[in-house]
N, CA, C and O atoms as a Maestro MAE file, in Angstrom:
{
 s_m_m2io_version
 :::
 2.0.0
}

f_m_ct {
 s_m_title
 :::
 protein
 m_atom[224] {
  # First column is atom index #
  i_m_mmod_type
  r_m_x_coord
  r_m_y_coord
  r_m_z_coord
  i_m_residue_number
  s_m_chain_name
  s_m_pdb_residue_name
  s_m_pdb_atom_name
  i_m_atomic_number
  :::
  1 25 76.151 12.407 -42.241 1 A "MET " " N  " 7
  2 3 75.976 12.819 -40.807 1 A "MET " " CA " 6
  3 2 76.028 14.153 -40.483 1 A "MET " " C  " 6
  4 15 75.065 14.857 -40.176 1 A "MET " " O  " 8
  5 25 77.571 14.590 -40.584 2 A "THR " " N  " 7
  6 3 77.608 16.105 -40.700 2 A "THR " " CA " 6
  7 2 76.798 16.571 -41.104 2 A "THR " " C  " 6
  8 15 76.271 17.196 -40.184 2 A "THR " " O  " 8
  9 25 76.078 16.757 -42.301 3 A "GLU " " N  " 7
  10 3 74.990 17.421 -43.208 3 A "GLU " " CA " 6
  11 2 74.111 17.354 -41.944 3 A "GLU " " C  " 6
  12 15 74.486 18.223 -41.157 3 A "GLU " " O  " 8
  13 25 73.338 16.819 -41.587 4 A "TYR " " N  " 7
  14 3 72.578 16.606 -40.592 4 A "TYR " " CA " 6
  15 2 72.386 17.066 -39.524 4 A "TYR " " C  " 6
  16 15 71.301 17.481 -39.117 4 A "TYR " " O  " 8
  17 25 73.741 17.049 -38.745 5 A "LEU " " N  " 7
  18 3 74.434 17.440 -37.754 5 A "LEU " " CA " 6
  19 2 73.995 19.032 -37.871 5 A "LEU " " C  " 6
  20 15 73.211 19.679 -37.176 5 A "LEU " " O  " 8
  21 25 74.601 19.323 -38.733 6 A "ASP " " N  " 7
  22 3 74.567 20.955 -38.964 6 A "ASP " " CA " 6
  23 2 73.070 21.871 -38.890 6 A "ASP " " C  " 6
  24 15 72.643 22.803 -38.208 6 A "ASP " " O  " 8
  25 25 72.537 20.965 -40.074 7 A "GLU " " N  " 7
  26 3 71.055 21.365 -39.766 7 A "GLU " " CA " 6
  27 2 70.531 21.075 -38.331 7 A "GLU " " C  " 6
  28 15 70.446 22.139 -37.717 7 A "GLU " " O  " 8
  29 25 70.292 20.405 -37.860 8 A "LEU " " N  " 7
  30 3 69.991 20.160 -36.665 8 A "LEU " " CA " 6
  31 2 70.359 21.566 -35.558 8 A "LEU " " C  " 6
  32 15 69.600 22.387 -35.044 8 A "LEU " " O  " 8
  33 25 71.301 21.460 -35.509 9 A "LYS " " N  " 7
  34 3 72.095 22.716 -34.667 9 A "LYS " " CA " 6
  35 2 71.648 23.897 -35.197 9 A "LYS " " C  " 6
  36 15 71.283 24.753 -34.391 9 A "LYS " " O  " 8
  37 25 71.584 24.173 -36.522 10 A "THR " " N  " 7
  38 3 70.895 25.052 -37.397 10 A "THR " " CA " 6
  39 2 69.390 25.881 -36.317 10 A "THR " " C  " 6
  40 15 69.087 26.927 -35.743 10 A "THR " " O  " 8
  41 25 68.932 24.648 -36.593 11 A "LYS " " N  " 7
  42 3 67.661 24.452 -36.188 11 A "LYS " " CA " 6
  43 2 66.912 24.828 -34.919 11 A "LYS " " C  " 6
  44 15 65.886 25.471 -34.701 11 A "LYS " " O  " 8
  45 25 67.827 24.173 -34.141 12 A "LEU " " N  " 7
  46 3 67.441 24.636 -32.411 12 A "LEU " " CA " 6
  47 2 68.734 25.836 -32.429 12 A "LEU " " C  " 6
  48 15 69.093 25.633 -31.269 12 A "LEU " " O  " 8
  49 25 69.102 26.263 -32.619 13 A "ALA " " N  " 7
  50 3 69.881 27.558 -32.210 13 A "ALA " " CA " 6
  51 2 68.756 28.819 -31.890 13 A "ALA " " C  " 6
  52 15 67.859 29.172 -32.656 13 A "ALA " " O  " 8
  53 25 69.086 29.438 -30.439 14 A "GLY " " N  " 7
  54 3 68.604 30.056 -30.516 14 A "GLY " " CA " 6
  55 2 67.085 29.962 -29.466 14 A "GLY " " C  " 6
  56 15 66.386 30.905 -29.093 14 A "GLY " " O  " 8
  57 25 66.915 28.515 -29.187 15 A "LEU " " N  " 7
  58 3 65.625 28.263 -28.597 15 A "LEU " " CA " 6
  59 2 65.931 28.125 -27.576 15 A "LEU " " C  " 6
  60 15 66.925 27.448 -27.310 15 A "LEU " " O  " 8
  61 25 65.011 28.857 -26.413 16 A "THR " " N  " 7
  62 3 65.530 28.748 -24.852 16 A "THR " " CA " 6
  63 2 65.087 27.704 -24.185 16 A "THR " " C  " 6
  64 15 64.077 27.044 -24.433 16 A "THR " " O  " 8
  65 25 66.059 27.519 -23.106 17 A "ASP " " N  " 7
  66 3 65.259 26.332 -22.783 17 A "ASP " " CA " 6
  67 2 64.009 25.846 -22.373 17 A "ASP " " C  " 6
  68 15 63.846 24.642 -22.177 17 A "ASP " " O  " 8
  69 25 63.090 26.687 -22.222 18 A "PRO " " N  " 7
  70 3 61.913 26.530 -21.963 18 A "PRO " " CA " 6
  71 2 61.373 26.181 -23.521 18 A "PRO " " C  " 6
  72 15 61.114 24.989 -23.683 18 A "PRO " " O  " 8
  73 25 61.254 26.686 -24.196 19 A "GLU " " N  " 7
  74 3 60.814 26.283 -25.951 19 A "GLU " " CA " 6
  75 2 61.650 24.741 -26.027 19 A "GLU " " C  " 6
  76 15 60.825 23.892 -26.365 19 A "GLU " " O  " 8
  77 25 62.823 24.217 -25.848 20 A "LEU " " N  " 7
  78 3 63.421 23.298 -25.823 20 A "LEU " " CA " 6
  79 2 62.545 21.829 -24.894 20 A "LEU " " C  " 6
  80 15 62.602 20.614 -25.087 20 A "LEU " " O  " 8
  81 25 61.590 22.885 -23.610 21 A "ARG " " N  " 7
  82 3 61.276 21.777 -23.313 21 A "ARG " " CA " 6
  83 2 59.591 22.055 -23.014 21 A "ARG " " C  " 6
  84 15 59.044 21.813 -21.938 21 A "ARG " " O  " 8
  85 25 58.866 22.661 -24.317 22 A "TRP " " N  " 7
  86 3 57.900 22.791 -24.641 22 A "TRP " " CA " 6
  87 2 57.079 21.665 -24.847 22 A "TRP " " C  " 6
  88 15 57.754 20.852 -25.480 22 A "TRP " " O  " 8
  89 25 55.937 21.211 -24.621 23 A "GLN " " N  " 7
  90 3 55.544 20.256 -25.165 23 A "GLN " " CA " 6
  91 2 54.114 20.360 -25.053 23 A "GLN " " C  " 6
  92 15 53.383 20.372 -24.063 23 A "GLN " " O  " 8
  93 25 53.776 20.464 -26.802 24 A "ALA " " N  " 7
  94 3 52.272 20.166 -27.592 24 A "ALA " " CA " 6
  95 2 50.814 20.409 -26.669 24 A "ALA " " C  " 6
  96 15 49.914 21.236 -26.518 24 A "ALA " " O  " 8
  97 25 51.391 18.723 -26.050 25 A "THR " " N  " 7
  98 3 50.039 18.434 -25.335 25 A "THR " " CA " 6
  99 2 50.646 17.909 -23.901 25 A "THR " " C  " 6
  100 15 51.865 17.764 -23.816 25 A "THR " " O  " 8
  101 25 49.700 17.587 -22.638 26 A "PHE " " N  " 7
  102 3 50.628 16.942 -21.501 26 A "PHE " " CA " 6
  103 2 51.158 15.609 -21.666 26 A "PHE " " C  " 6
  104 15 51.930 15.200 -20.799 26 A "PHE " " O  " 8
  105 25 50.732 14.537 -23.080 27 A "GLY " " N  " 7
  106 3 51.592 13.519 -23.077 27 A "GLY " " CA " 6
  107 2 52.566 13.364 -24.520 27 A "GLY " " C  " 6
  108 15 52.719 12.299 -25.119 27 A "GLY " " O  " 8
  109 25 53.103 14.526 -24.872 28 A "SER " " N  " 7
  110 3 53.793 14.654 -26.129 28 A "SER " " CA " 6
  111 2 55.184 14.942 -25.705 28 A "SER " " C  " 6
  112 15 55.263 15.356 -24.548 28 A "SER " " O  " 8
  113 25 56.593 14.795 -26.523 29 A "ASN " " N  " 7
  114 3 57.563 14.664 -25.883 29 A "ASN " " CA " 6
  115 2 57.749 16.252 -25.897 29 A "ASN " " C  " 6
  116 15 56.761 16.944 -25.654 29 A "ASN " " O  " 8
  117 25 59.070 16.899 -26.192 30 A "SER " " N  " 7
  118 3 59.639 17.858 -25.964 30 A "SER " " CA " 6
  119 2 60.372 17.564 -27.089 30 A "SER " " C  " 6
  120 15 60.572 16.483 -27.642 30 A "SER " " O  " 8
  121 25 60.848 18.991 -27.424 31 A "ILE " " N  " 7
  122 3 61.948 19.112 -28.298 31 A "ILE " " CA " 6
  123 2 63.122 18.619 -28.015 31 A "ILE " " C  " 6
  124 15 63.743 18.043 -28.908 31 A "ILE " " O  " 8
  125 25 63.666 18.744 -26.721 32 A "ILE " " N  " 7
  126 3 64.534 18.442 -26.278 32 A "ILE " " CA " 6
  127 2 64.959 16.837 -25.819 32 A "ILE " " C  " 6
  128 15 66.083 16.367 -25.644 32 A "ILE " " O  " 8
  129 25 63.595 16.182 -25.694 33 A "TRP " " N  " 7
  130 3 63.800 14.755 -25.307 33 A "TRP " " CA " 6
  131 2 63.888 14.175 -26.869 33 A "TRP " " C  " 6
  132 15 64.664 13.224 -26.958 33 A "TRP " " O  " 8
  133 25 63.289 14.536 -28.027 34 A "LEU " " N  " 7
  134 3 63.359 13.687 -29.277 34 A "LEU " " CA " 6
  135 2 64.457 14.061 -29.668 34 A "LEU " " C  " 6
  136 15 64.555 13.447 -30.730 34 A "LEU " " O  " 8
  137 25 65.890 14.983 -29.488 35 A "VAL " " N  " 7
  138 3 66.477 15.090 -29.919 35 A "VAL " " CA " 6
  139 2 67.720 14.125 -29.336 35 A "VAL " " C  " 6
  140 15 68.770 13.629 -29.745 35 A "VAL " " O  " 8
  141 25 66.869 14.188 -28.046 36 A "TRP " " N  " 7
  142 3 68.196 12.896 -26.879 36 A "TRP " " CA " 6
  143 2 67.718 11.569 -27.273 36 A "TRP " " C  " 6
  144 15 68.421 10.582 -27.054 36 A "TRP " " O  " 8
  145 25 66.338 11.455 -27.952 37 A "HIS " " N  " 7
  146 3 65.971 9.950 -28.353 37 A "HIS " " CA " 6
  147 2 66.414 9.879 -29.419 37 A "HIS " " C  " 6
  148 15 66.938 8.776 -29.573 37 A "HIS " " O  " 8
  149 25 66.506 10.685 -30.534 38 A "MET " " N  " 7
  150 3 67.332 10.802 -32.086 38 A "MET " " CA " 6
  151 2 68.529 10.458 -31.798 38 A "MET " " C  " 6
  152 15 69.079 9.929 -32.763 38 A "MET " " O  " 8
  153 25 69.363 10.553 -30.607 39 A "ALA " " N  " 7
  154 3 71.182 10.764 -30.608 39 A "ALA " " CA " 6
  155 2 71.000 9.155 -30.377 39 A "ALA " " C  " 6
  156 15 71.531 8.407 -31.198 39 A "ALA " " O  " 8
  157 25 70.247 8.586 -29.257 40 A "ARG " " N  " 7
  158 3 70.322 7.227 -28.445 40 A "ARG " " CA " 6
  159 2 69.828 6.356 -29.700 40 A "ARG " " C  " 6
  160 15 69.965 5.165 -29.423 40 A "ARG " " O  " 8
  161 25 69.374 6.518 -30.803 41 A "VAL " " N  " 7
  162 3 68.952 5.462 -32.221 41 A "VAL " " CA " 6
  163 2 70.048 5.668 -32.620 41 A "VAL " " C  " 6
  164 15 70.734 4.647 -32.659 41 A "VAL " " O  " 8
  165 25 70.679 6.836 -33.041 42 A "GLU " " N  " 7
  166 3 72.017 6.945 -34.030 42 A "GLU " " CA " 6
  167 2 72.708 6.389 -33.426 42 A "GLU " " C  " 6
  168 15 73.389 5.594 -34.074 42 A "GLU " " O  " 8
  169 25 72.996 6.441 -31.753 43 A "ASP " " N  " 7
  170 3 73.956 5.849 -31.085 43 A "ASP " " CA " 6
  171 2 74.343 4.422 -31.340 43 A "ASP " " C  " 6
  172 15 75.496 3.996 -31.405 43 A "ASP " " O  " 8
  173 25 72.886 3.526 -31.518 44 A "GLY " " N  " 7
  174 3 72.698 2.529 -30.918 44 A "GLY " " CA " 6
  175 2 73.074 1.971 -32.329 44 A "GLY " " C  " 6
  176 15 74.111 1.318 -32.442 44 A "GLY " " O  " 8
  177 25 71.960 2.291 -33.828 45 A "TRP " " N  " 7
  178 3 72.366 2.033 -34.772 45 A "TRP " " CA " 6
  179 2 74.016 2.042 -35.435 45 A "TRP " " C  " 6
  180 15 74.511 0.953 -35.725 45 A "TRP " " O  " 8
  181 25 74.729 3.180 -35.627 46 A "LEU " " N  " 7
  182 3 76.305 3.111 -35.872 46 A "LEU " " CA " 6
  183 2 76.699 2.348 -34.820 46 A "LEU " " C  " 6
  184 15 77.412 1.530 -35.401 46 A "LEU " " O  " 8
  185 25 76.727 2.017 -33.524 47 A "ASN " " N  " 7
  186 3 77.896 0.886 -32.596 47 A "ASN " " CA " 6
  187 2 77.608 -0.124 -33.108 47 A "ASN " " C  " 6
  188 15 78.291 -0.543 -34.042 47 A "ASN " " O  " 8
  189 25 76.599 -0.757 -32.685 48 A "SER " " N  " 7
  190 3 76.366 -1.803 -33.111 48 A "SER " " CA " 6
  191 2 76.445 -2.289 -34.294 48 A "SER " " C  " 6
  192 15 77.260 -3.160 -34.596 48 A "SER " " O  " 8
  193 25 75.270 -1.575 -35.416 49 A "THR " " N  " 7
  194 3 75.238 -2.138 -36.600 49 A "THR " " CA " 6
  195 2 76.358 -2.058 -37.442 49 A "THR " " C  " 6
  196 15 76.614 -3.085 -38.070 49 A "THR " " O  " 8
  197 25 77.377 -0.695 -37.672 50 A "VAL " " N  " 7
  198 3 77.927 -0.625 -38.055 50 A "VAL " " CA " 6
  199 2 79.413 -0.415 -37.710 50 A "VAL " " C  " 6
  200 15 80.295 -0.466 -38.567 50 A "VAL " " O  " 8
  201 25 79.540 -0.280 -36.974 51 A "ALA " " N  " 7
  202 3 81.012 -0.710 -35.943 51 A "ALA " " CA " 6
  203 2 81.068 -2.063 -35.369 51 A "ALA " " C  " 6
  204 15 82.093 -2.738 -35.458 51 A "ALA " " O  " 8
  205 25 80.302 -2.367 -34.947 52 A "GLY " " N  " 7
  206 3 79.952 -3.891 -34.261 52 A "GLY " " CA " 6
  207 2 80.390 -4.308 -32.926 52 A "GLY " " C  " 6
  208 15 80.801 -5.393 -32.515 52 A "GLY " " O  " 8
  209 25 80.164 -2.968 -32.243 53 A "GLY " " N  " 7
  210 3 80.065 -2.829 -30.888 53 A "GLY " " CA " 6
  211 2 79.094 -2.592 -30.213 53 A "GLY " " C  " 6
  212 15 78.054 -3.148 -30.569 53 A "GLY " " O  " 8
  213 25 79.047 -1.718 -29.030 54 A "LYS " " N  " 7
  214 3 78.320 -1.335 -27.951 54 A "LYS " " CA " 6
  215 2 77.554 0.061 -28.270 54 A "LYS " " C  " 6
  216 15 78.224 1.088 -28.380 54 A "LYS " " O  " 8
  217 25 76.565 0.080 -28.372 55 A "SER " " N  " 7
  218 3 75.857 1.513 -27.798 55 A "SER " " CA " 6
  219 2 77.163 2.245 -26.681 55 A "SER " " C  " 6
  220 15 78.008 1.654 -26.009 55 A "SER " " O  " 8
  221 25 76.982 3.258 -26.782 56 A "VAL " " N  " 7
  222 3 77.876 3.957 -25.957 56 A "VAL " " CA " 6
  223 2 76.259 4.839 -25.157 56 A "VAL " " C  " 6
  224 15 76.391 5.670 -24.258 56 A "VAL " " O  " 8
  :::
 }
 m_bond[223] {
  # First column is bond index #
  i_m_from
  i_m_to
  i_m_order
  :::
  1 1 2 1
  2 2 3 1
  3 3 4 2
  4 3 5 1
  5 5 6 1
  6 6 7 1
  7 7 8 2
  8 7 9 1
  9 9 10 1
  10 10 11 1
  11 11 12 2
  12 11 13 1
  13 13 14 1
  14 14 15 1
  15 15 16 2
  16 15 17 1
  17 17 18 1
  18 18 19 1
  19 19 20 2
  20 19 21 1
  21 21 22 1
  22 22 23 1
  23 23 24 2
  24 23 25 1
  25 25 26 1
  26 26 27 1
  27 27 28 2
  28 27 29 1
  29 29 30 1
  30 30 31 1
  31 31 32 2
  32 31 33 1
  33 33 34 1
  34 34 35 1
  35 35 36 2
  36 35 37 1
  37 37 38 1
  38 38 39 1
  39 39 40 2
  40 39 41 1
  41 41 42 1
  42 42 43 1
  43 43 44 2
  44 43 45 1
  45 45 46 1
  46 46 47 1
  47 47 48 2
  48 47 49 1
  49 49 50 1
  50 50 51 1
  51 51 52 2
  52 51 53 1
  53 53 54 1
  54 54 55 1
  55 55 56 2
  56 55 57 1
  57 57 58 1
  58 58 59 1
  59 59 60 2
  60 59 61 1
  61 61 62 1
  62 62 63 1
  63 63 64 2
  64 63 65 1
  65 65 66 1
  66 66 67 1
  67 67 68 2
  68 67 69 1
  69 69 70 1
  70 70 71 1
  71 71 72 2
  72 71 73 1
  73 73 74 1
  74 74 75 1
  75 75 76 2
  76 75 77 1
  77 77 78 1
  78 78 79 1
  79 79 80 2
  80 79 81 1
  81 81 82 1
  82 82 83 1
  83 83 84 2
  84 83 85 1
  85 85 86 1
  86 86 87 1
  87 87 88 2
  88 87 89 1
  89 89 90 1
  90 90 91 1
  91 91 92 2
  92 91 93 1
  93 93 94 1
  94 94 95 1
  95 95 96 2
  96 95 97 1
  97 97 98 1
  98 98 99 1
  99 99 100 2
  100 99 101 1
  101 101 102 1
  102 102 103 1
  103 103 104 2
  104 103 105 1
  105 105 106 1
  106 106 107 1
  107 107 108 2
  108 107 109 1
  109 109 110 1
  110 110 111 1
  111 111 112 2
  112 111 113 1
  113 113 114 1
  114 114 115 1
  115 115 116 2
  116 115 117 1
  117 117 118 1
  118 118 119 1
  119 119 120 2
  120 119 121 1
  121 121 122 1
  122 122 123 1
  123 123 124 2
  124 123 125 1
  125 125 126 1
  126 126 127 1
  127 127 128 2
  128 127 129 1
  129 129 130 1
  130 130 131 1
  131 131 132 2
  132 131 133 1
  133 133 134 1
  134 134 135 1
  135 135 136 2
  136 135 137 1
  137 137 138 1
  138 138 139 1
  139 139 140 2
  140 139 141 1
  141 141 142 1
  142 142 143 1
  143 143 144 2
  144 143 145 1
  145 145 146 1
  146 146 147 1
  147 147 148 2
  148 147 149 1
  149 149 150 1
  150 150 151 1
  151 151 152 2
  152 151 153 1
  153 153 154 1
  154 154 155 1
  155 155 156 2
  156 155 157 1
  157 157 158 1
  158 158 159 1
  159 159 160 2
  160 159 161 1
  161 161 162 1
  162 162 163 1
  163 163 164 2
  164 163 165 1
  165 165 166 1
  166 166 167 1
  167 167 168 2
  168 167 169 1
  169 169 170 1
  170 170 171 1
  171 171 172 2
  172 171 173 1
  173 173 174 1
  174 174 175 1
  175 175 176 2
  176 175 177 1
  177 177 178 1
  178 178 179 1
  179 179 180 2
  180 179 181 1
  181 181 182 1
  182 182 183 1
  183 183 184 2
  184 183 185 1
  185 185 186 1
  186 186 187 1
  187 187 188 2
  188 187 189 1
  189 189 190 1
  190 190 191 1
  191 191 192 2
  192 191 193 1
  193 193 194 1
  194 194 195 1
  195 195 196 2
  196 195 197 1
  197 197 198 1
  198 198 199 1
  199 199 200 2
  200 199 201 1
  201 201 202 1
  202 202 203 1
  203 203 204 2
  204 203 205 1
  205 205 206 1
  206 206 207 1
  207 207 208 2
  208 207 209 1
  209 209 210 1
  210 210 211 1
  211 211 212 2
  212 211 213 1
  213 213 214 1
  214 214 215 1
  215 215 216 2
  216 215 217 1
  217 217 218 1
  218 218 219 1
  219 219 220 2
  220 219 221 1
  221 221 222 1
  222 222 223 1
  223 223 224 2
  :::
 }
}
């Protein structure tokens, strides 16, 4: 997980706020939304499946 997070940080480093919020088309998701969504899924998976608790 640490390796994955480090790589994600490397890829996002230097992107401006407009770049993080950019959408390829009107109905597509922005980079920042995708990162948020990945974090929510990971949180749900780790906390409910691995730790046996609730997502944060």
